[in-house]
N, C-alpha and C positions, 0 to 999 in steps of 0.2 A: 672714451668708450673703446672697446675692442671691435675690430672689423677685419674682414678678409679682403685683401686687395688683389686685383689682377695687375701685377707690377709691369708686365709687358705681354704681348701676344706670344703664345707658345703652349707647351704641354702643361699638365697639372702642377708642375713644379713652380710655375710662375705665380701661384696663389700663395700669398704671404699674410700672416697675422700681424696686424699693426695697431697702434693707438691713433685714434682720430678724434677730433673735437665733436662732441655730441651736437647734432643739429638742433635748431629751434623750430617751433611750429610757426610758420608764417601765416599771413591772412588766408583763411579758407583751408588751413591744414591742421592735421592732428599729428602729434608726436607719439609714436607707438614704441613701447618697450617690447622688443622682440623676444618672444619665447620660442618660436620655431620659424624657420625660413625654408620655403620649398626650393628644391634643386630641380632645375628644368634643363632640357637639352639646349634651350636658348642660351643658358649660362655657359655651356660648353662651347657653343658657336661663338659667343661673345669673347670668350677667353682665347679662342683660336683666331679671332679677327675677321670672321665671316658673317657677323650679325650686324646688319645695317644700322639698327637702332642704338647699338651700344656706344657709349662714350669712348674716347681715346684713353689708353692707360696713362697713369694709374687710375683705376676706378673700383668701386665696390660693386660686385655683381649681386644678383638676387632680385627677382621681380615679383615675389609674393611672400607675405609674412603673416603670422598670427601672434597676437599678444594683447597687451592692455594699453589703454590710452594714458599717457603720462601728462600731456598738456594739450590745450586747444588754442589755436590761433584765433585772431579776430574773425567774426562773422561765422564761426562754426556753430551749428544749431542741432545737429543730429547726435552728437556724442558729448559725454562728459568724462573727466578724468576717472579712471578705474574701469571704464567700459571694456568688455572683451570683444575683440574685433579680429577679422581677417581682412587683408587688404592687398591690392596691387601696389607695386611701387616702381617708379621709373628708374630701376636699379637702386642699389644701396641696401638690399635686404640682408646680406650676409654681415650683420652688425648687431650690436646690442640695442640700438635704437635707430629709427628712421622716420622722417617726416613725410607724410603723404597727403594728397588732397583729400578732403573730407568725403567727396563723392567717389573715391576709389575704395572706400572701406565699407564693410558690412558687419552688422552685429552678429554674434554667434551665441548659441544657447549655452546654458551653464553646464550641460552634460557633454559638451563637445570638447575633447582634448585639443590642446593647441597644435599638436603634431597633426592631428586629423584635419583641423581647420586650415593648416598651411597646405594641405593636399587638395583643397577644393577650388580656390579661385581660378588658377590657370587651367588645370586639367578638366574640370567639370564644365566650366563655362566655355572652354574650347570645344569640347564634345557637344554640348548643348547647342551652341551657336551654329556649328557646322551641320548637325543633324536636323535641327528644327527651324532655325531662322533662315538658313541658306538652302538646305536640301528638302525641307518640308516633308520629312519622313512620314510615311503612312504604314499602318499595320499591314503585315503580309509581304512587304517589300523585302528584297534581299540587299544587305549591306556588306560590302567588303571593308573590313577594318584592318589596316596595316599596323604592325607593331602592337598587337592586341594585348600583350602582357605588360606593356608600359603604363604610365600614369593616365595619359589621355585614352589609350586603348581600353583599359579597364573601365574608365568612365563611359566610353562609348558602348561597350558591351552591356553594362548595366542599364543604360538608357535605351538601347535597342531591345533588350529583354522586356523592359517596362512598356515599350511602345508596341510590342508584338511583332517585331521584325525578325526575319531570318538572317543568319550571320555566317559569312565565311571570313575567318580570321587568319592572319599570317603572324608567325613568330619566327625568331631567328634560330632557335634551337629546340630540340625535343624536350629539354628540361622545363621549358615554359608552357608546354601543352596543358598540363594539369591545371595551371593557373587560369587559363582561358576556359577550360571545361567547367571549372568550379564557378566561374562568374556568369557563364552563359551556357547552360546545359543544352545540348543539341546543336551547338555550333560546329561547322566543319572547320577544323584547324589544319592549317598548312604550315609545315616547317619548310621555310623557303630554301634552306640548304639541301633539302631532299626532294621537294616536290614543286612543280610549277603551279602557281596560284591561278594562272589563266585557265588551265585545264580544270582545276577544281571548281572554279566559278561556273564554267560552262556545264560541268556535270551536275552541279547543284541546281542550276536554273534551266535545265533541258536546252542548253545552247543559247538562251536569251541574253544572258549577261547580268551584271549587277545593276540594280536600280540606283544605288548610292555608293560612292567610294569615299572613305575617310582616309586621306593620304597624308601621312606625316613624313614620308620617306623621300618623295621626289625622285629625281634621277631616272634610272632605268625602270624602277617600279611605277613611276608616273606613266611612262610610255606604254608599258604592258597593261596597266590599269585602264588607260584610255581606249586601248583596243578591245577590252572586255566589258566596256560600259554599255549597258542596254540602250535601245532607243528610248528617248525621253529620260535618260539617266542623268544623274547629277554627280559630277566629280568635284569633291571639296579638297582643296590643297592648302595645307596650313603648316607645313614644315619641310625640312630638307635634311633629315637625319641620315638619309642614305649617302649624303656627300661626305660624311665623316666616318672613316673606318677605324677600327680599334688601333690605337697607337699613333694615328695620323696627326701631324701637327702643322702641315704645310697648307697654306691658303690656296695655292695654285692647284694642288691635287684635289682639294674639296670642290673648287669651282669647276674643274674638268668633269667631275662626276655629276655635276648638275646640268651639263650640256644637253643631255637627252630631253630636257624639259623646255628647251628654247623654241621648238618649232611644233606648232599645232595647226593642222589643216582646218581652216575655219569654215569652208564651204560645206563639208560633210556635217558640221554641227547643225546647219540649217535643215538639211534633208533628213537627218537622223534625230533631230530635236534634242541633241545633247547640250548640256551646259557645263561650264567650268567656272568654279568660284575659288577665289583665293583670299585668305585673310590672315592677319596677324593680330592676335588679341591684344598685344601690347599697345597698338594704336587705337583700340576701341574702348579701353578702360574708361569707366565713368559714364558710359552711355546709359540712358534710361532703360533701354531694353535689356541690358546686362544686369542692371539693378533688379529688374523684375525677375529675370532668369535666376539670379542668385537666391532671391526669396523663394522661388519655386523649388529650387534644388534643395534648400534647407527643409522645405515641407516634405519632399520626397525622402530625404534622409530620416526625418522624424517618423515617417510611415514605414521605414525599413525597406524602401524600394531601391535606394542607392546607399553605398557606404564607401567612403574613401579608404583605400588600402595602403597603409604605410608599411613598406617592406624593409626599409633600412633607415635607421635613425642614428645619426652621428653627432658628436659635439662640434661646435663651430670651428674649432681649431683643426678638425679633420676634413675640411672642405676639399682638400686635394684628393684624399682617398675617395670621397663621394664622386668627384668628377672622373677619377680613373675608372671606378667600377661602372659608372654610367656609360662612359665612352667605350668601354670594353664589353658592353652588353651583358654585364653580370647582374643587373638589377631587374626586378619586376615591380609593378605598382609604383608607389611614390617614394622618393628619397627626400628626407628632411634633415636639416641641421638644427640642433637644439642649442639654446642659449641659456646658461645658468646665471 
């Protein structure tokens, strides 16, 4: 089978197309013929060598796919060959086929395109788990959504709109403002290169601060967000995209940008009733609560309440271009690689 390999840590040029042996479906696994693979910032971090869960090079990146079941291993009961699925995968998604645990996969409806299905597992379950399982978002609360024009950002906007929450959203450039306004009418959009989001949050909340922060940036944005978190607020940290600048390939530089996250004063958390949650969906895949959340998300999609937005679709052999455009902040919504 064809697969994209991270040959060594470095810039997008280390992504190479190669032939690899097609995996077999082991006990409790299904073999998925990949039709579309989601591209996530975790893939960029893994390529750079700053993603803890990633294997050592050479490895096949990609942590979510959509396609059809080719074969089922022993003890598989939920799927049969030919079933249409979307799935998490513990890397290996940038390939023509990948074997995944049965409980990492979800059935998809017949009217759902594979590219759209590949946009749902990581982004929408990340947004759902952060907003509802951890932050317990309620109607009327104010949510600060960082990187709001990205995949998780758009998912969070749609879910906040459905929940009746108020939104302050940050984007990296003015060109991305219309994307947020279309997904969440009425949101206050902050272009971080032109405006300080701390001031915007305080203006929107009469000085109180944000009730919930969905933080995929980390670094300095984390410190600023912590300052503007309201009493009884919940800060949900699930990424560190702020560590990687456009064109950066050095691990030390990325780690240095994460330094502002290292120190949090814990005693004020008690008196101000603030909470900090961190999670990595990669280590939660297969949990029963995520299976239930995925089913609920598909119901919301069927009702028209949410819709994954694929803004860039490229063939598998152009994975390097997908990484370059994502790292250089040229993308909005979801980026997928298609496999013919």
